[in-house]
ChimeraX commands (.cxc) that place a marker at each C-alpha (Angstrom):
marker #1 position -0.29,-2.37,-5.35 radius 0.5
marker #1 position -1.69,-2.13,-1.89 radius 0.5
marker #1 position 0.16,0.48,0.12 radius 0.5
marker #1 position -0.22,0.58,3.89 radius 0.5
marker #1 position 1.00,3.79,5.52 radius 0.5
marker #1 position 1.36,4.24,9.27 radius 0.5
marker #1 position 2.47,7.60,10.67 radius 0.5
marker #1 position 2.91,7.51,14.43 radius 0.5
marker #1 position 4.40,9.49,17.28 radius 0.5
marker #1 position 5.73,6.28,18.84 radius 0.5
marker #1 position 9.49,5.81,18.52 radius 0.5
marker #1 position 10.44,2.37,17.18 radius 0.5
marker #1 position 13.57,0.27,16.84 radius 0.5
marker #1 position 14.33,-1.31,13.47 radius 0.5
marker #1 position 13.21,-4.73,14.73 radius 0.5
marker #1 position 9.83,-3.30,15.75 radius 0.5
marker #1 position 9.44,-1.63,12.35 radius 0.5
marker #1 position 10.16,-4.95,10.62 radius 0.5
marker #1 position 7.71,-6.81,12.89 radius 0.5
marker #1 position 4.97,-4.22,12.29 radius 0.5
marker #1 position 5.63,-4.27,8.55 radius 0.5
marker #1 position 5.30,-8.06,8.48 radius 0.5
marker #1 position 2.03,-7.94,10.46 radius 0.5
marker #1 position 0.55,-5.30,8.12 radius 0.5
marker #1 position 1.64,-7.22,5.03 radius 0.5
marker #1 position 0.02,-10.38,6.38 radius 0.5
marker #1 position -3.14,-8.40,7.17 radius 0.5
marker #1 position -3.42,-7.17,3.56 radius 0.5
marker #1 position -2.84,-10.69,2.24 radius 0.5
marker #1 position -5.45,-12.15,4.59 radius 0.5
marker #1 position -8.23,-9.59,4.14 radius 0.5
marker #1 position -7.70,-8.17,0.64 radius 0.5
marker #1 position -6.24,-11.31,-0.93 radius 0.5
marker #1 position -3.42,-9.38,-2.60 radius 0.5
marker #1 position -0.08,-10.99,-3.51 radius 0.5
marker #1 position 2.80,-10.26,-1.15 radius 0.5
marker #1 position 5.06,-9.17,-4.01 radius 0.5
marker #1 position 2.86,-6.10,-4.68 radius 0.5
marker #1 position 2.35,-4.93,-1.08 radius 0.5
marker #1 position 4.26,-1.86,0.10 radius 0.5
marker #1 position 4.32,-0.74,3.73 radius 0.5
marker #1 position 5.57,2.65,4.91 radius 0.5
marker #1 position 6.05,3.18,8.63 radius 0.5
marker #1 position 7.08,6.62,9.88 radius 0.5
marker #1 position 7.78,6.46,13.63 radius 0.5
marker #1 position 8.61,9.23,16.07 radius 0.5
marker #1 position 6.63,11.97,14.33 radius 0.5
marker #1 position 5.21,15.07,15.99 radius 0.5
marker #1 position 1.55,13.99,16.09 radius 0.5
marker #1 position -0.95,14.90,18.77 radius 0.5
marker #1 position -4.40,13.48,19.36 radius 0.5
marker #1 position -6.91,15.35,21.46 radius 0.5
marker #1 position -4.16,17.76,22.42 radius 0.5
marker #1 position -1.89,15.10,23.94 radius 0.5
marker #1 position 1.27,13.36,22.82 radius 0.5
marker #1 position 0.10,9.97,24.08 radius 0.5
marker #1 position 0.66,7.19,21.52 radius 0.5
marker #1 position -1.43,7.69,18.38 radius 0.5
marker #1 position -1.34,7.01,14.63 radius 0.5
marker #1 position -2.67,8.18,11.29 radius 0.5
marker #1 position -3.00,5.35,8.76 radius 0.5
marker #1 position -3.90,4.94,5.10 radius 0.5
marker #1 position -4.62,1.79,3.12 radius 0.5
marker #1 position -4.54,2.31,-0.64 radius 0.5
marker #1 position -5.54,-0.49,-3.01 radius 0.5
marker #1 position -6.78,-1.35,-6.47 radius 0.5
marker #1 position -10.12,-2.86,-5.52 radius 0.5
marker #1 position -11.16,-4.78,-2.41 radius 0.5
marker #1 position -11.89,-1.55,-0.55 radius 0.5
marker #1 position -15.42,-2.00,0.75 radius 0.5
marker #1 position -17.33,-1.88,4.02 radius 0.5
marker #1 position -16.81,-5.55,4.87 radius 0.5
marker #1 position -13.06,-5.57,4.22 radius 0.5
marker #1 position -12.55,-2.14,5.75 radius 0.5
marker #1 position -14.24,-3.30,8.95 radius 0.5
marker #1 position -12.02,-6.40,9.11 radius 0.5
marker #1 position -8.88,-4.36,8.50 radius 0.5
marker #1 position -9.87,-1.80,11.13 radius 0.5
marker #1 position -10.56,-4.52,13.71 radius 0.5
marker #1 position -7.27,-6.32,13.08 radius 0.5
marker #1 position -5.32,-3.07,12.90 radius 0.5
marker #1 position -6.62,-2.14,16.35 radius 0.5
marker #1 position -5.12,-5.37,17.71 radius 0.5
marker #1 position -1.80,-4.86,15.91 radius 0.5
marker #1 position -1.39,-1.23,16.96 radius 0.5
marker #1 position -2.20,-2.10,20.58 radius 0.5
marker #1 position 0.17,-5.07,20.62 radius 0.5
marker #1 position 3.17,-3.41,18.98 radius 0.5
marker #1 position 2.76,0.34,19.58 radius 0.5
marker #1 position 0.50,0.39,22.66 radius 0.5
marker #1 position -1.97,2.59,20.76 radius 0.5
marker #1 position -5.57,2.42,21.93 radius 0.5
marker #1 position -8.22,1.91,19.23 radius 0.5
marker #1 position -9.66,5.38,19.87 radius 0.5
marker #1 position -6.30,7.04,19.11 radius 0.5
marker #1 position -5.86,6.25,15.43 radius 0.5
marker #1 position -7.64,6.83,12.17 radius 0.5
marker #1 position -7.39,4.69,9.08 radius 0.5
marker #1 position -8.44,6.07,5.71 radius 0.5
marker #1 position -9.23,3.66,2.89 radius 0.5
marker #1 position -8.59,4.61,-0.74 radius 0.5
marker #1 position -9.81,2.55,-3.71 radius 0.5
marker #1 position -7.65,3.63,-6.63 radius 0.5
marker #1 position -8.60,3.46,-10.29 radius 0.5
marker #1 position -6.14,1.34,-12.29 radius 0.5
marker #1 position -5.27,4.19,-14.64 radius 0.5
marker #1 position -4.24,6.34,-11.67 radius 0.5
marker #1 position -1.52,3.99,-10.41 radius 0.5
marker #1 position 1.84,3.76,-12.16 radius 0.5
marker #1 position 4.17,0.78,-11.85 radius 0.5
marker #1 position 7.02,-0.65,-13.87 radius 0.5
marker #1 position 6.93,2.11,-16.49 radius 0.5
marker #1 position 3.19,1.91,-17.16 radius 0.5
marker #1 position -0.14,1.94,-15.33 radius 0.5
marker #1 position -2.19,-0.96,-14.06 radius 0.5
marker link #1:1,2 radius 0.2
marker link #1:2,3 radius 0.2
marker link #1:3,4 radius 0.2
marker link #1:4,5 radius 0.2
marker link #1:5,6 radius 0.2
marker link #1:6,7 radius 0.2
marker link #1:7,8 radius 0.2
marker link #1:8,9 radius 0.2
marker link #1:9,10 radius 0.2
marker link #1:10,11 radius 0.2
marker link #1:11,12 radius 0.2
marker link #1:12,13 radius 0.2
marker link #1:13,14 radius 0.2
marker link #1:14,15 radius 0.2
marker link #1:15,16 radius 0.2
marker link #1:16,17 radius 0.2
marker link #1:17,18 radius 0.2
marker link #1:18,19 radius 0.2
marker link #1:19,20 radius 0.2
marker link #1:20,21 radius 0.2
marker link #1:21,22 radius 0.2
marker link #1:22,23 radius 0.2
marker link #1:23,24 radius 0.2
marker link #1:24,25 radius 0.2
marker link #1:25,26 radius 0.2
marker link #1:26,27 radius 0.2
marker link #1:27,28 radius 0.2
marker link #1:28,29 radius 0.2
marker link #1:29,30 radius 0.2
marker link #1:30,31 radius 0.2
marker link #1:31,32 radius 0.2
marker link #1:32,33 radius 0.2
marker link #1:33,34 radius 0.2
marker link #1:34,35 radius 0.2
marker link #1:35,36 radius 0.2
marker link #1:36,37 radius 0.2
marker link #1:37,38 radius 0.2
marker link #1:38,39 radius 0.2
marker link #1:39,40 radius 0.2
marker link #1:40,41 radius 0.2
marker link #1:41,42 radius 0.2
marker link #1:42,43 radius 0.2
marker link #1:43,44 radius 0.2
marker link #1:44,45 radius 0.2
marker link #1:45,46 radius 0.2
marker link #1:46,47 radius 0.2
marker link #1:47,48 radius 0.2
marker link #1:48,49 radius 0.2
marker link #1:49,50 radius 0.2
marker link #1:50,51 radius 0.2
marker link #1:51,52 radius 0.2
marker link #1:52,53 radius 0.2
marker link #1:53,54 radius 0.2
marker link #1:54,55 radius 0.2
marker link #1:55,56 radius 0.2
marker link #1:56,57 radius 0.2
marker link #1:57,58 radius 0.2
marker link #1:58,59 radius 0.2
marker link #1:59,60 radius 0.2
marker link #1:60,61 radius 0.2
marker link #1:61,62 radius 0.2
marker link #1:62,63 radius 0.2
marker link #1:63,64 radius 0.2
marker link #1:64,65 radius 0.2
marker link #1:65,66 radius 0.2
marker link #1:66,67 radius 0.2
marker link #1:67,68 radius 0.2
marker link #1:68,69 radius 0.2
marker link #1:69,70 radius 0.2
marker link #1:70,71 radius 0.2
marker link #1:71,72 radius 0.2
marker link #1:72,73 radius 0.2
marker link #1:73,74 radius 0.2
marker link #1:74,75 radius 0.2
marker link #1:75,76 radius 0.2
marker link #1:76,77 radius 0.2
marker link #1:77,78 radius 0.2
marker link #1:78,79 radius 0.2
marker link #1:79,80 radius 0.2
marker link #1:80,81 radius 0.2
marker link #1:81,82 radius 0.2
marker link #1:82,83 radius 0.2
marker link #1:83,84 radius 0.2
marker link #1:84,85 radius 0.2
marker link #1:85,86 radius 0.2
marker link #1:86,87 radius 0.2
marker link #1:87,88 radius 0.2
marker link #1:88,89 radius 0.2
marker link #1:89,90 radius 0.2
marker link #1:90,91 radius 0.2
marker link #1:91,92 radius 0.2
marker link #1:92,93 radius 0.2
marker link #1:93,94 radius 0.2
marker link #1:94,95 radius 0.2
marker link #1:95,96 radius 0.2
marker link #1:96,97 radius 0.2
marker link #1:97,98 radius 0.2
marker link #1:98,99 radius 0.2
marker link #1:99,100 radius 0.2
marker link #1:100,101 radius 0.2
marker link #1:101,102 radius 0.2
marker link #1:102,103 radius 0.2
marker link #1:103,104 radius 0.2
marker link #1:104,105 radius 0.2
marker link #1:105,106 radius 0.2
marker link #1:106,107 radius 0.2
marker link #1:107,108 radius 0.2
marker link #1:108,109 radius 0.2
marker link #1:109,110 radius 0.2
marker link #1:110,111 radius 0.2
marker link #1:111,112 radius 0.2
marker link #1:112,113 radius 0.2
marker link #1:113,114 radius 0.2
marker link #1:114,115 radius 0.2
view
């Protein structure tokens, strides 16, 4: 059930959204070891977000998962996310936050039940 959310002020074309979504999905598979079929990615481009009072490229990100949220994995995700955001969105690593959420199974619904 990993869910990767990226809110950004950078405007993106559909092809860029697809490319970013693929990169984030691959990142979750690589670091958290989660199956692709359960990974959801939400990218919201072109939002009114400022960072340090400027509208230069920035992002607010969340990674939500059942397990595998820990210091080691979070560090790996943060490092790789910095590369991805720079490559695709031209966002510097000091202009985004990522929040990590480790959900309890009973607090996540799917397919008419909970995990």
